[in-house]
C-alpha positions as CSV (number, residue, x, y, z in Angstrom):
1,M,65.3,122.4,131.8
2,G,62.2,120.8,133.4
3,S,58.8,120.7,131.8
4,G,57.5,123.4,134.2
5,T,60.5,125.7,133.4
6,D,59.9,125.3,129.7
7,K,56.2,126.2,130.1
8,I,56.9,129.2,132.2
9,K,59.7,130.5,129.9
10,G,57.4,129.9,127.0
11,A,54.6,131.9,128.5
12,A,57.0,134.7,129.3
13,N,58.4,134.8,125.8
14,Q,54.9,134.9,124.3
15,A,53.9,137.8,126.6
16,G,57.1,139.7,125.9
17,G,56.8,139.1,122.2
18,K,53.3,140.4,122.2
19,I,54.4,143.5,124.0
20,K,57.3,144.0,121.7
21,E,55.1,143.6,118.6
22,G,52.6,146.1,120.0
23,V,55.2,148.7,120.7
24,G,56.7,148.1,117.2
25,K,53.3,148.8,115.7
26,A,52.7,151.8,117.9
27,I,56.0,153.5,116.9
28,G,56.1,152.2,113.3
29,N,59.1,149.9,113.7
30,E,58.7,146.9,111.5
31,Q,61.9,145.3,112.8
32,M,60.5,145.3,116.3
33,Q,57.2,143.9,115.2
34,V,59.0,141.0,113.4
35,E,61.2,140.4,116.5
36,G,58.0,140.3,118.7
37,K,56.3,137.8,116.4
38,G,59.5,135.7,116.5
39,Q,59.6,135.8,120.2
40,Q,56.0,134.7,120.4
41,I,56.7,131.7,118.2
42,K,59.7,130.8,120.3
43,G,57.5,130.9,123.4
44,K,54.9,128.6,121.8
45,V,57.6,126.1,120.9
46,Q,59.0,126.3,124.5
47,Q,55.5,125.5,125.8
48,K,55.1,122.6,123.5
49,V,58.5,121.2,124.5
50,G,57.4,121.5,128.1
51,E,54.1,119.7,127.4
52,A,56.0,116.9,125.5
53,K,58.5,116.5,128.4
54,S,55.6,116.2,130.8
55,T,53.8,113.6,128.7
56,I,57.0,111.6,128.3
57,K,57.6,111.7,132.0
58,D,54.1,110.6,132.8
59,V,54.3,107.6,130.4
60,A,57.8,106.6,131.7
61,D,56.4,106.7,135.3
62,K,53.5,104.5,134.3
63,V,55.8,102.0,132.6
64,A,58.1,102.0,135.6
65,D,55.2,101.4,138.0
66,K,54.0,98.5,135.9
67,A,57.4,97.0,135.7
68,H,58.0,97.5,139.5
69,K,54.7,95.8,140.3
70,K,55.7,92.7,138.3
71,F,58.8,92.1,140.4
């Protein structure tokens, strides 16, 4: 997955998890609340992975540019 895809899926998981947690609270379903919180955490991790991939790509591009300029 690309960094953009990870960020988008992460945001979607956070939003879906928040909704699931809210519905769980509204109907008194603790299992649904826990699943919603878990989904939100998954989304946050996905977004951080996307950010890390983006940072690594930026650094690698800069290194490659510097190396290319030397030759």
